BAPA-993531 format. One line per 10 residues: their letters; for each residue z, x, y of N, C-alpha, C. Coordinates in steps of 0.05 Angstrom, whole numbers, plus 5000, padded with zeros to 4 digits. Each point is the difference from the previous one (the first is absolute). Layout:
<nuros>
A) Z X Y Z X Y Z X Y  ...
</nuros>
This chain:
<nuros>
MRRWSASGTS) 2094 6295 8334 4998 5025 4985 4999 5024 5018  4987 4998 5022 4997 5023 5018 5027 5008 5012  5018 4981 5001 5026 5006 5012 5015 5021 4985  4996 5000 4973 5017 5019 4985 4984 5020 4983  4974 4999 5001 4984 5018 4984 5002 5028 5012  4995 5020 4983 5002 5028 5008 4980 5006 5022  4975 4990 4997 4980 5006 5020 5006 4987 5027  5015 4978 4999 5006 4986 5025 5024 5012 5015  5015 5017 4987 5024 5011 5012 4998 5029 5008  4980 5014 4990 4997 5029 5006 4999 5005 5030
GVVMKAMGLF) 4983 4985 5014 4998 5004 5029 5026 4995 5014  5014 4979 4992 5026 4993 5012 5020 5022 4996  5001 5010 4975 5020 5021 4994 4994 5026 5016  4974 5007 5002 4993 5025 5014 5006 4997 5030  4995 4976 5011 5006 4995 5028 5030 5002 5005  5016 4988 4981 5029 5002 5003 5009 5028 4998  4988 5016 4982 5008 5028 4997 4994 5015 5025  4977 4996 5012 4993 5013 5024 5018 4992 5023  5005 4974 5002 5017 4990 5022 5028 5011 4999  5013 4998 4976 5028 5007 4998 5003 5030 4995
GGLQMLTILC) 4980 5013 4989 5001 5029 4999 5000 5013 5027  4983 4989 5018 5000 5010 5028 5026 4993 5014  5011 4976 4994 5025 4992 5012 5023 5019 4992  5000 5008 4974 5021 5018 4992 4997 5028 5013  4976 5008 5003 4995 5025 5014 5011 4999 5029  4995 4977 5013 5010 4996 5027 5031 5000 5000  5011 4986 4980 5030 4999 4999 5011 5028 4997  4989 5016 4982 5009 5027 4996 4997 5017 5025  4977 4997 5014 4994 5015 5024 5020 4993 5022  5005 4975 5004 5020 4991 5020 5028 5010 4994
GVVRVKCVAL) 5007 4999 4974 5026 5011 4992 5003 5029 5005  4979 5015 4995 5000 5029 5005 5003 5006 5030  4985 4985 5016 5001 5003 5029 5028 4994 5011  5011 4978 4990 5027 4992 5009 5021 5021 4993  5000 5010 4976 5019 5021 4992 4995 5025 5015  4975 5007 5005 4993 5024 5015 5011 4998 5029  4997 4976 5012 5011 4996 5027 5030 5003 5000  5013 4988 4980 5029 5003 4999 5008 5029 4998  4985 5015 4983 5007 5029 4997 4995 5015 5026  4979 4995 5014 4994 5015 5024 5019 4993 5023
LLGAAGVGLF) 5006 4974 5003 5016 4992 5023 5030 5001 4995  5008 4997 4974 5029 4999 4994 5010 5022 4982  4981 5014 4987 5008 5022 4983 5009 4991 4973  5012 5019 4985 5008 4995 4972 5022 4979 4999  5018 5000 5019 5021 4979 5000 4989 4972 5003  4979 4997 5017 4988 4974 5003 4986 4991 4974  4986 5019 4987 4986 4994 4975 5021 4991 4979  5023 5014 5000 5021 4993 4981 5011 4972 5004  5006 4993 5026 5010 4974 5006 4980 4978 4994  4975 5006 5007 4978 4980 4995 4999 4995 4970
SIFNSALTLL) 5001 5021 4984 4998 4997 4971 5024 4984 4989  5024 5005 5011 5024 4986 4990 4998 4970 5005  4994 4993 5025 5000 4971 5007 4976 4986 4987  4977 5014 4998 4977 4988 4987 5005 4996 4970  5013 5019 4987 5006 4998 4972 5020 4977 4995  5020 4997 5018 5020 4979 4997 4987 4973 5003  4981 4997 5019 4986 4975 5004 4983 4993 4975  4986 5020 4989 4984 4995 4976 5017 4992 4977  5022 5014 4996 5019 4994 4978 5010 4972 5002  5010 4992 5023 5012 4973 5003 4978 4979 4997
STATQLSLRT) 4976 5005 5010 4979 4980 4997 4992 4996 4971  4997 5023 4986 4992 4999 4972 5021 4985 4983  5026 5005 5006 5021 4988 4984 5004 4970 5005  4992 4990 5024 5005 4972 5006 4976 4983 5000  4976 5011 4999 4975 4983 5000 4992 4990 4973  5012 5010 4979 4994 4991 4973 4970 5001 4994  4987 5021 5010 4971 5004 4995 4983 4975 5007  5008 4985 5021 4986 4976 5008 4971 5005 5006  4994 5024 5011 4973 5006 5007 4981 4999 4977  5010 5006 4976 4983 5000 4976 5002 4974 4984
SAVREIATHR) 5025 4991 4996 5004 4976 4983 4988 4975 5013  5001 4998 5027 4990 4976 5014 4970 4998 4998  4986 5023 4999 4971 4999 4997 4992 4985 4976  5013 5005 4978 4994 4986 4975 5003 4970 5002  5023 4991 5012 5005 4972 5002 4979 4986 5018  4993 5012 5021 4980 4988 5018 4972 4999 4987  4993 5022 4987 4973 5002 4988 4996 4980 4977  5022 4994 4986 4997 4982 4977 4999 4971 5008  5006 4993 5025 4999 4972 5009 4973 4996 5014  4981 4988 4985 4973 4996 5011 4997 4974 5016
DPRLRWRMIS) 5017 4980 4994 4999 4975 5016 5011 5005 5028  4984 4992 5021 5008 5006 5027 5028 4991 5008  5008 4976 4991 5026 4989 5007 5022 5016 4986  4997 5006 4975 5020 5016 4985 5001 5028 5011  4977 5011 5007 5000 5027 5011 5015 5001 5027  4996 4979 5017 5014 5000 5025 5030 4998 4996  5009 4984 4981 5028 4998 4995 5012 5027 4991  4984 5015 4984 5010 5026 4991 5000 5020 5023  4980 4998 5017 5000 5018 5024 5025 4995 5017  5006 4974 5004 5023 4993 5015 5026 5010 4987
TVRFWGWALG) 5001 4999 4973 5023 5010 4986 5002 5030 5002  4978 5014 4998 5000 5029 5003 5011 5008 5028  4991 4986 5020 5009 5007 5027 5030 4994 5003  5009 4978 4988 5028 4994 5001 5017 5022 4988  4991 5009 4976 5015 5021 4987 4997 5028 5013  4978 5003 5014 4997 5025 5016 5022 5002 5021  5005 4978 5014 5021 5000 5020 5028 4999 4987  5002 4985 4978 5026 4999 4987 5009 5027 4990  4982 5014 4987 5006 5027 4991 5004 5019 5024  4986 4995 5022 5004 5016 5024 5028 4996 5011
VLGLAVTIVT) 5010 4976 5000 5027 4995 5009 5020 5013 4981  4995 4999 4974 5017 5014 4981 5000 5029 5005  4977 5012 5005 4998 5028 5006 5014 5007 5025  4998 4983 5020 5014 5004 5026 5031 5002 4995  5010 4981 4984 5029 4999 4995 5009 5025 4984  4984 5007 4979 5006 5024 4984 5000 5025 5017  4981 5002 5018 4998 5024 5018 5024 5002 5018  5009 4978 5012 5023 5001 5017 5025 5007 4985  5003 4988 4976 5025 5005 4984 5001 5029 4991  4977 5011 4992 4999 5027 4989 4997 5022 5021
APVFSYYTFG) 4997 4993 5025 4996 5020 5021 5022 5021 5001  5025 4992 4998 5021 5021 5000 4998 5019 4977  4991 4990 4977 4997 5017 4976 4978 5020 5005  4977 4991 5010 4978 5019 5006 5009 5021 5020  5014 4991 5021 5009 5019 5021 5019 5021 4988  5019 4991 4984 5020 5019 4990 4987 5020 4981  4984 4990 4981 4989 5018 4980 4977 5016 5010  4989 4993 5023 4978 5015 5011 5010 5022 5019  5019 4991 5018 5009 5018 5021 5030 5008 4997  5014 4988 4981 5028 5007 4996 5019 4986 5019
NLASTGSFAL) 4989 4980 5015 5017 4985 5018 4988 4972 5005  5014 4984 5016 4990 4972 5004 4986 4997 5027  4995 5023 5014 4989 4999 5027 4972 4987 5001  4985 5002 4978 4973 4990 5000 4998 4972 4987  5022 4987 4997 5000 4973 4987 4982 4981 5015  5002 5000 5027 4984 4982 5016 4970 5005 4997  4993 5025 4998 4971 5007 4997 4989 4990 4974  5016 5004 4978 4991 4990 4974 5000 4969 5000  5018 4988 5014 5001 4970 5001 4975 4989 5013  4990 5015 5020 4976 4990 5015 4975 5001 4982
LAIGVALMSA) 5001 5015 4978 4978 4999 4981 4996 4973 4988  5020 4982 5002 4998 4973 4990 4977 4985 5012  4993 5006 5025 4977 4987 5013 4975 5007 4985  4996 5026 4994 4977 5009 4985 4999 4988 4972  5023 4999 4986 5000 4989 4973 4991 4971 5000  5010 4984 5019 4992 4972 5001 4971 4997 5006  4990 5015 5020 4971 4997 5007 4982 5010 4978  5008 5021 4986 4983 5010 4978 4998 4980 4977  5022 4985 4995 4999 4980 4979 4981 4978 5008  5001 4990 5025 4982 4979 5009 4971 5010 5000
TMAEQAVMQG) 4996 5026 5007 4973 5011 5000 4989 5001 4972  5017 5008 4980 4991 5002 4973 4991 4972 4990  5014 4979 5008 4992 4973 4992 4973 4993 5011  4996 5006 5026 4974 4994 5012 4977 5015 4987  5005 5026 4994 4979 5016 4987 4995 4990 4972  5020 4990 4986 4996 4989 4973 4983 4975 5002  5004 4984 5021 4983 4976 5004 4971 5008 5004  4995 5020 5017 4973 5009 5005 4987 5010 4975  5014 5016 4984 4988 5011 4976 4996 4979 4979  5020 4982 4997 4998 4979 4980 4978 4980 5005
TERLKALAKS) 4993 4996 5026 4978 4982 5007 4974 5015 5004  5000 5026 4993 4976 5016 5001 4989 5004 5028  5017 4999 5020 4992 5006 5028 5005 5029 5005  4983 5017 4988 5005 5029 5000 4994 5012 5027  4981 4989 5015 4994 5011 5026 5024 4995 5019  5011 4976 4999 5023 4994 5016 5024 5018 4993  5003 5005 4974 5022 5018 4991 4996 5028 5010  4975 5010 4999 4994 5027 5010 5005 5002 5030  4990 4980 5015 5003 5001 5029 5030 4998 5008  5015 4983 4987 5029 4998 5006 5014 5026 4994
TVWGVVGGLV) 4992 5014 4978 5012 5025 4993 4994 5022 5021  4975 4999 5010 4992 5019 5022 5018 4996 5024  5005 4975 5006 5018 4994 5023 5027 5014 4996  5011 4998 4976 5026 5013 4995 4999 5030 5002  4979 5011 4988 4998 5030 4998 4995 5012 5028  4979 4989 5013 4992 5011 5026 5020 4991 5022  5008 4975 4998 5019 4990 5020 5027 5015 4999  5009 5006 4975 5024 5016 4998 4998 5027 5012  4977 5013 4996 4995 5026 5011 4999 4999 5031  4986 4980 5010 4997 4998 5029 5027 4995 5013
LSLPLLYFLG) 5017 4984 4988 5027 4995 5010 5017 5026 4999  4995 5016 4979 5017 5024 4996 4996 5021 5021  4976 5005 5008 4994 5023 5018 5015 4999 5026  4999 4978 5016 5015 5000 5025 5030 5001 4996  5009 4987 4978 5029 5000 4994 5010 5028 4995  4985 5015 4984 5007 5028 4994 5000 5017 5025  4981 4996 5017 4997 5017 5024 5022 4994 5020  5006 4975 5005 5019 4993 5021 5029 4999 4991  5005 4992 4975 5028 4997 4991 5010 5023 4984  4983 5017 4990 5010 5023 4985 5013 4992 4974
MDSILPVVLG) 5024 5011 4995 5014 4995 4975 5009 4971 4998  5003 4987 5023 5008 4971 5000 4977 4982 4990  4977 5011 4997 4977 4984 4992 4997 4996 4970  5016 5015 4984 4996 5000 4971 5002 4972 4988  5021 4986 5006 5004 4973 4989 4979 4981 5010  4993 4999 5027 4979 4982 5009 4973 5007 4987  4994 5025 4995 4975 5008 4987 4999 4989 4971  5022 5002 4986 5002 4990 4972 4996 4970 5000  5013 4986 5019 4998 4971 5001 4973 4991 5011  4987 5017 5016 4975 4993 5012 4978 4993 4980
YAVASYAGAW) 5000 5015 4978 4980 4994 4979 5004 4973 4988  5025 4992 4995 5006 4973 4989 4992 4978 5020  5005 5005 5026 4993 4980 5020 4969 4997 5002  4986 5023 5001 4971 4999 5002 4988 4987 4975  5010 5006 4976 4990 4989 4975 5003 4970 5000  5023 4990 5008 5004 4971 5001 4982 4987 5021  4997 5013 5022 4982 4989 5021 4972 4997 4990  4990 5020 4985 4973 4999 4989 4998 4978 4980  5020 4997 4982 4999 4979 4980 5000 4973 5013  5016 4996 5021 5002 4975 5014 4974 4993 5014
VYRTRSEAKA) 4988 5019 5013 4975 4995 5015 4978 4991 4981  4997 5013 4977 4978 4993 4982 5007 4976 4983  5025 4994 4997 5007 4975 4987 4993 4976 5018  5008 5001 5025 4995 4977 5017 4970 4997 5007  4986 5022 5003 4971 4998 5005 4985 4987 4977  5007 5007 4976 4985 4991 4976 5009 4973 4990  5025 4993 5006 5011 4976 4987 5009 4978 5019  4996 5003 5026 5011 4981 5018 4991 4971 4994  4974 4996 4996 4990 4974 4994 5009 4990 4973  4999 5018 4980 5009 4992 4973 5029 4992 4999
VETQQNESAG) 5016 5015 5015 5029 4993 5001 5004 4973 5012  4986 4995 5023 5003 4975 5014 4992 4976 4982  4977 5004 4986 4990 4979 4983 5020 4994 4977  5009 5021 4987 5018 4996 4978 5026 4987 5009  5010 5009 5024 5025 4988 5009 4997 4971 5007  4976 4992 5012 4996 4972 5006 4998 4983 4975  4986 5011 4979 4997 4986 4975 5026 4996 4986  5018 5020 5003 5025 4998 4985 5023 4989 5017  4993 4990 5025 5021 4989 5017 5013 4976 4986  5025 5000 5001 5015 4978 4988 5011 5007 4973
HGEGRGIAET) 4987 5020 4986 5010 5007 4973 5028 5013 5002  5005 5014 5022 5025 5014 5002 5021 4983 5015  4993 4976 5010 5019 4984 5015 5021 4990 4981  5025 5002 5009 5022 4991 4984 5009 5019 4979  4987 5023 4997 5007 5019 4980 5023 5018 5011  5022 5001 4986 5022 5016 5009 4995 5030 4996  5017 5016 5013 4998 5029 4998 5004 5009 4971  5019 4988 4986 5006 5008 4973 4976 4995 4982  4987 4976 5004 4977 4994 4984 4976 5018 5006  4997 5006 5026 4978 5019 5008 5004 5027 4987
LRMRWREGSP) 5025 5010 5001 5006 5026 4988 4995 5000 4970  5007 4978 4987 4995 4998 4971 4970 5001 4994  4985 4986 5017 4971 5000 4996 4988 5028 5004  5010 5014 5021 4990 5027 5006 5008 5019 4977  5024 4996 4989 5008 5017 4977 4983 4994 4976  4995 4975 4994 4984 4992 4977 4972 5011 5002  4988 4998 5024 4973 5010 5003 4998 5030 5002  5021 5013 5010 4999 5029 5003 5012 5016 4978  5015 4987 4982 5014 5015 4979 4982 5017 4982  4975 4991 4993 4983 5017 4983 4993 5027 5013
MLKLGGYMTV) 4993 4999 5026 4994 5026 5013 5024 5016 5006  5023 4987 5005 5025 5015 5004 5009 5014 4974  4996 4986 4978 5007 5011 4974 4982 5024 4994  4974 4997 5004 4982 5023 4995 5006 5023 5019  5005 4993 5026 5007 5021 5019 5026 5014 4993  5019 4984 4989 5026 5013 4992 4996 5020 4978  4983 4994 4980 4994 5019 4979 4986 5025 5011  4981 4995 5019 4986 5023 5012 5019 5017 5016  5019 4988 5014 5019 5015 5016 5018 5017 4983  5009 4988 4978 5017 5015 4981 4985 5024 4989
AAVLSEIINY) 4975 4995 4993 4983 5022 4989 4996 5022 5021  4995 4992 5025 4996 5020 5021 5025 5016 5006  5023 4986 5001 5025 5014 5005 5007 5020 4978  4997 4991 4975 5006 5018 4977 4981 5023 4999  4975 4995 5007 4980 5022 5000 5007 5020 5022  5009 4991 5023 5008 5018 5022 5024 5016 4992  5019 4988 4986 5024 5015 4991 4992 5022 4981  4982 4993 4981 4991 5020 4981 4984 5022 5014  4984 4993 5020 4986 5020 5015 5019 5018 5015  5021 4988 5011 5021 5016 5015 5014 5020 4981
IFIAYLTRMG) 5005 4991 4975 5012 5018 4980 4983 5024 4996  4973 4996 4998 4983 5023 4995 4999 5018 5025  4999 4989 5024 5000 5016 5024 5026 5017 5002  5022 4987 4993 5026 5015 5000 4999 5023 4980  4989 4994 4977 4997 5021 4979 4983 5023 5010  4977 4993 5012 4981 5020 5010 5012 5017 5022  5016 4987 5017 5013 5014 5022 5020 5020 4989  5015 4992 4980 5020 5018 4988 4987 5023 4985  4977 4995 4987 4988 5020 4984 4981 5019 5016  4986 4988 5019 4980 5016 5015 5005 5003 5029
GEETVGIYQS) 5018 4984 5012 5006 5002 5028 4983 4981 5016  5006 4998 5026 4987 4981 5018 4970 5006 5004  4994 5026 4999 4972 5008 5004 4983 4989 4977  5010 5002 4975 4986 4990 4977 4995 4970 5002  5021 4986 5010 4998 4971 5003 4978 4993 5020  5000 5015 5022 4979 4996 5021 4972 5004 4990  4996 5021 4984 4974 5005 4988 4992 4978 4981  5019 4992 4983 4994 4978 4981 4993 4974 5015  5016 4994 5021 4996 4975 5014 4973 5000 5014  4991 5023 5010 4974 5001 5013 4977 4993 4981
GYTIIMRYVG) 5001 5012 4976 4980 4994 4980 5001 4972 4990  5024 4990 4995 5004 4973 4990 4991 4980 5021  5005 5005 5025 4992 4981 5021 4970 4998 5002  4986 5023 4998 4971 5000 5002 4988 4985 4976  5010 5005 4976 4990 4987 4976 5006 4970 5000  5025 4993 5006 5008 4972 4998 4992 4983 5024  5002 5012 5024 4995 4984 5024 4972 5002 5010  4990 5024 5004 4973 5003 5012 4978 4993 4980  5002 5011 4976 4980 4992 4979 5005 4971 4992  5026 4992 4999 5007 4973 4993 4991 4978 5019
MVFTAIGVEY) 4990 5009 5024 4990 4980 5019 4978 4983 4987  4985 5012 4982 4978 4986 4987 5011 4976 4985  5023 5004 4985 5012 4978 4985 5010 4978 5019  5014 5008 5021 5012 4980 5018 4978 4984 5014  4979 5013 5008 4978 4987 5014 4987 4979 4983  4995 5006 4974 4988 4981 4982 5019 4978 4992  5026 5007 4997 5020 4981 4991 5004 4977 5019  4995 5004 5026 5004 4978 5019 4983 4976 4993  4976 5005 4990 4982 4978 4993 5003 4993 4970  5006 5019 4983 5001 4997 4971 5023 4982 4992
YPRLAANNAY) 5024 5004 5010 5024 4986 4991 4998 4970 5005  4994 4990 5024 4998 4971 5003 4978 4987 4984  4978 5015 4996 4978 4989 4984 5009 4997 4971  5015 5020 4990 5009 4999 4973 5021 4977 4997  5018 4997 5019 5021 4979 4999 4988 4972 5002  4979 4997 5016 4988 4974 5004 4986 4989 4975  4996 5018 4980 4986 4992 4975 5018 5001 4976  5026 4995 5004 5019 5000 4977 4992 4979 4979  4988 4979 5009 4992 4978 4981 4975 5008 4984  4988 5022 5007 4975 5009 4986 5003 5028 4990
PVRQQVFVAH) 5012 5005 4977 5005 5027 4990 4974 5016 4996  4978 4986 4993 4975 5015 4996 4990 5011 5027  5003 4985 5021 4992 5009 5026 5017 5025 5008  5026 4998 4994 5018 5023 5007 4991 5025 4985  4992 4997 4975 4990 5024 4985 4975 5011 5013  4982 4982 5010 4976 5009 5013 5008 5016 5026  5019 4989 5015 5009 5014 5024 5012 5027 4995  5017 5001 4979 5013 5026 4994 4978 5021 4992  4982 4992 4983 4979 5019 4992 4982 5008 5024  4994 4980 5017 4983 5006 5023 5015 5019 5019
EMLLLMAVLA) 5026 4995 5004 5015 5017 5018 5001 5029 4990  5003 5002 4973 5001 5027 4989 4974 5015 5003  4978 4986 4996 4974 5013 5004 4996 5010 5029  5008 4983 5019 4997 5008 5028 5019 5023 5007  5024 4998 4990 5020 5021 5006 4991 5027 4989  4990 5000 4975 4991 5025 4988 4976 5011 5015  4983 4982 5009 4976 5009 5015 5008 5013 5026  5023 4992 5011 5009 5013 5025 5016 5025 4994  5017 4999 4980 5017 5023 4994 4985 5025 4990  4978 4995 4985 4986 5023 4989 4990 5019 5022
PVLTVFVPLS) 4985 4991 5020 4991 5019 5021 5023 5009 5018  5019 4983 5006 5022 5008 5018 5016 5022 4987  5008 4998 4975 5017 5020 4988 4983 5025 4993  4975 4997 4994 4983 5023 4995 4998 5019 5024  5000 4987 5024 4999 5016 5024 5028 5009 5008  5020 4982 4996 5027 5006 5009 5013 5023 4985  4996 5002 4974 5014 5021 4985 4993 5028 5009  4975 5007 5003 4994 5028 5010 5009 5004 5028  5002 4979 5016 5007 5003 5028 5030 4995 5005  5016 4998 4979 5029 4994 5004 5014 5021 5018
PVALKLLYSA) 4993 5026 4998 5012 5019 5019 4994 4994 5029  4976 4991 5005 4992 4993 5028 5015 4975 5009  5003 4981 4982 5015 4975 5007 5029 5007 5007  5012 5018 4985 5028 5007 5005 5003 5014 5027  4981 5018 5007 5001 5014 5025 4996 4982 5024  4982 4980 4996 4994 4981 5022 5023 4981 5004  5011 4989 4979 5021 4980 5002 5027 5011 5004  5005 5025 4990 5026 5013 5003 4995 5027 5013  5002 5021 4984 4995 5027 5010 4996 5019 4976  4993 5025 5006 4996 5019 4978 5025 5005 4984
EFIDAVPYMI) 5024 4994 5011 5025 5004 4986 5002 4982 4975  4984 4979 4999 5002 4981 4978 4979 5005 4978  4987 5023 5001 4977 5005 4982 5009 5001 4971  5025 5004 4995 5010 5001 4972 4999 4973 4986  4994 4979 5016 4997 4973 4987 4973 4996 4988  4982 5019 5003 4973 4997 4989 4999 4996 4970  5015 5016 4984 5000 4995 4971 5009 4972 4993  5020 4990 5014 5010 4973 4995 4977 4980 5004  4986 5002 5022 4979 4981 5007 4977 5001 4980  4993 5024 4992 4978 5004 4981 5006 4986 4973
FAAPGTVIRG) 5024 5005 4989 5007 4989 4974 5008 4971 5001  5006 4990 5024 5006 4972 5003 4975 4983 5004  4977 5012 5006 4976 4985 5006 4991 4982 4976  5000 5010 4975 4993 4982 4978 5020 4977 4998  5025 5005 5007 5020 4978 5000 4993 4978 5020  4987 5008 5021 4992 4980 5020 4979 4980 4988  4982 5011 4984 4981 4983 4986 5014 4980 4982  5019 5011 4984 5015 4983 4982 5017 4980 5015  5010 5008 5023 5015 4982 5017 4982 4977 5008  4975 5006 5007 4981 4978 5008 4995 4981 4977
YSWCLAFIML) 4997 5010 4976 4997 4982 4977 5025 4982 4996  5023 5013 5001 5025 4985 4997 5004 4979 5022  4993 5008 5024 5003 4983 5024 4984 4974 4996  4976 5002 4990 4983 4976 4996 5013 4981 4980  5012 5010 4979 5013 4983 4980 5027 4990 5009  5015 5016 5014 5028 4993 5007 5001 4976 5019  4979 4996 5016 5000 4978 5019 5001 4972 4986  4992 5000 4975 5001 4974 4986 5028 4990 4997  5020 5018 4999 5028 4991 4998 5009 4986 5025  4992 5011 5023 5007 4987 5026 4984 4975 5004
ARGDGRVYMI) 4975 5000 4993 4983 4976 5004 5010 4977 4984  5012 5005 4976 5011 4979 4984 5029 4994 5005  5012 5015 5019 5028 4995 5007 5019 5008 4979  4993 5019 4983 5017 5009 4978 5018 5023 5010  5020 4992 5016 5017 5020 5013 5017 5016 4980  5010 4987 4979 5017 5014 4981 4985 5022 4986  4976 4995 4991 4984 5020 4987 4992 5022 5019  4994 4993 5025 4993 5020 5020 5024 5018 5005  5024 4989 5003 5024 5016 5005 5005 5020 4977  4999 4990 4975 5005 5017 4977 4979 5022 4999
TEVVSSVIGL) 4975 4993 5004 4978 5020 4999 5004 5022 5021  5007 4992 5024 5003 5020 5022 5024 5018 4995  5022 4988 4992 5024 5016 4996 4997 5020 4976  4989 4990 4978 4995 5018 4977 4981 5022 5008  4979 4993 5016 4981 5021 5009 5014 5021 5017  5018 4991 5018 5014 5019 5017 5019 5019 4985  5013 4989 4979 5017 5017 4984 4983 5021 4985  4978 4991 4989 4982 5019 4987 4990 5021 5019  4993 4992 5025 4991 5018 5020 5021 5021 5007  5025 4991 5002 5022 5019 5006 5002 5021 4979
ALNIAGYELG) 5000 4992 4975 5002 5019 4977 4977 5019 5000  4975 4990 5004 4977 5017 5000 5000 5020 5024  5009 4991 5023 5001 5017 5023 5019 5023 4997  5023 4994 4989 5020 5021 4995 4989 5020 4980  4989 4990 4978 4989 5018 4980 4976 5016 5011  4983 4987 5016 4977 5014 5011 5008 5022 5019  5020 4995 5017 5009 5021 5018 5013 5023 4986  5016 4994 4980 5014 5021 4984 4979 5018 4986  4979 4988 4990 4980 5015 4985 4978 5013 5016  4993 4987 5023 4976 5010 5014 5001 4999 5030
GMAGLGIAFT) 5023 4996 5012 5001 4999 5029 4982 4978 5012  4986 5007 5022 4983 4980 5013 4977 4990 4982  4988 5018 4986 4979 4992 4981 5011 4982 4979  5024 5006 4990 5014 4983 4981 5005 4972 5010  5007 4999 5026 5005 4973 5012 4973 4984 5002  4978 5014 5005 4974 4987 5001 4993 4989 4972  5005 5016 4980 4994 4991 4972 5019 4977 4993  5025 5001 5009 5019 4979 4995 4991 4974 5013  4988 5002 5024 4990 4976 5014 4978 4986 4983  4982 5017 4990 4978 4989 4983 5012 4988 4974
AWYVAYAVIV) 5019 5014 4987 5012 4990 4976 5015 4974 5005  5013 4999 5023 5015 4975 5008 4981 4976 5001  4977 5004 5012 4981 4977 5001 4986 4994 4974  4999 5020 4982 4991 4994 4973 5019 4981 4987  5026 5006 5002 5021 4983 4989 4999 4972 5012  4997 4999 5027 4999 4974 5014 4975 4985 4991  4978 5013 4996 4975 4987 4991 5004 4987 4973  5014 5014 4982 5006 4989 4974 5016 4975 5002  5020 5001 5018 5018 4977 5003 4985 4976 5010  4985 5003 5022 4986 4977 5012 4977 4990 4983
TWVYVVHYGC) 4988 5018 4985 4979 4992 4981 5012 4982 4979  5024 5007 4990 5013 4983 4980 5006 4973 5012  5011 4999 5024 5006 4975 5014 4974 4983 5003  4979 5013 5009 4975 4986 5005 4987 4990 4975  4999 5016 4979 4985 4993 4976 5018 4983 4981  5024 5009 4995 5017 4987 4980 5016 4977 5012  5013 5004 5023 5017 4980 5011 4984 4977 5012  4978 5007 5014 4984 4979 5013 4975 4992 4984  4993 5016 4980 4977 4994 4984 4974 5003 5014  4999 5018 5019 4975 5006 5015 4985 5024 4988
RLPRRALLAF) 4976 5004 5008 4986 5023 4990 4983 5012 5023  4992 5025 4996 4983 5014 5019 4972 5004 4987  4979 4995 5015 4973 5004 4988 4995 5030 4997  4981 5006 4983 4994 5028 4994 4991 5016 5025  4984 4987 5017 4990 5015 5023 5022 5009 5019  5021 4984 5003 5023 5008 5017 5014 5024 4988  5004 4999 4973 5013 5023 4987 4983 5025 5001  4974 4997 4998 4982 5023 5002 5000 5011 5028  5002 4983 5020 5001 5010 5028 5026 5015 5005  5022 4990 4989 5025 5014 5003 4999 5027 4985
GGTLAVVGVV) 4991 5000 4975 4998 5024 4985 4982 5021 5012  4977 4991 5011 4982 5018 5013 5011 5013 5025  5013 4983 5016 5013 5011 5025 5022 5019 4993  5016 4994 4980 5022 5018 4992 4989 5026 4990  4978 4999 4985 4989 5025 4990 4989 5018 5022  4986 4988 5019 4989 5015 5023 5022 5012 5016  5020 4985 5007 5022 5011 5017 5016 5020 4984  5003 4996 4974 5014 5020 4983 4986 5026 5000  4973 5000 4998 4985 5025 5000 5002 5014 5027  4998 4985 5022 5002 5011 5026 5027 5012 5005
ATLASL) 5021 4987 4991 5027 5010 5003 5004 5026 4984  4989 5000 4975 5002 5024 4984 4986 5024 5012  4976 4996 5011 4986 5022 5013 5014 5009 5026  5012 4981 5014 5014 5007 5025 5026 5016 4994  5011 4996 4977 5025 5014 4993 4995 5028 4990  4975 5008 4994 4995 5026 4988 5001 5022 5022
</nuros>
């Protein structure tokens, strides 16, 4: 009972939030330092090239990894028997490298396309092709991190991530200083190399004996098995997570396309300066405040997935997570909203102060986002990829329509109101899925906590807007 009761998990959740909240702050800080060094040593041209190659690496990795980092966690967490879990871990690692090889091939084949459409010629084909190394390593790293999260080895996951973040920065500094513009590609790849090194180190340290034992126990089971049979077995064992990951990838790609459509619209209507102001406010609301969600989710998701056979337990976890999240969001947003001008000046500059109305009116939407986030994880925990994809795409289309209407009617303040309205719509959708489709329910205390937090943040936002 203690394993899944609310009282038994509060401490674990708060520790996970503290651990991964601090980790995200470190990640952001190292990213800021790296970009700052690129800007100081290489100038605007260096920042531009760094952004181009880094964006290409991220795009290719996202398109070829099939969201393995998320879908594999569910498969590992749901296998409680040690032998079955080990087989699934082995399958996850196999597909991590298999998708890495796929990404490597796709990167090499598409390198001329990236070069031509980025620079107008094929001169940079070789540079884009070298990104294949990073794509392959990132895929293998995602598999290892999924294993750590799925087996609830959160400290190992955090330490391996620190290796990647700090190691990538340490590698970057001498390269930037001694190689100048020629260091851009090695700097981009350095993060992938450092991340994989960290994942490998903490994998071998934590699992060396377990791996040896399992391999000894299973010796002979693979003897005489042909390559074709082995591949069929890997496909059979891995197809559920690949299917879920495929749905998630489609949802992510379509959502990015819809987001690009809005950015193109905003650029045409308001210019690049307006886009920059909007992006600064959006980044603070979604990324910096959203660190709370990500930090808690690292522990919440595998725990939810591990209890698929116990729907009542899942409902307890969802309600418990919502209570904790609201308890954190209430003071954070109450302080954040009045200080949003200070946050903009610290993280950007005084030129971005026009984003304040957006941030103020988007604050209540962040509370609603937290409510929706707690419910939406049930779709991933149960492996319901089709419902997840439909939900996310419909939500993105609604968000696009609301954003356009909000900007037309109220500028930045209108976009903030549109953000909140968007998450109201999303909350309605995921509540329907949670209550009607899955037959779950939320206890009154969780709903009261959500309503109370929303009311407090709404009042603070209203006063700040006067």
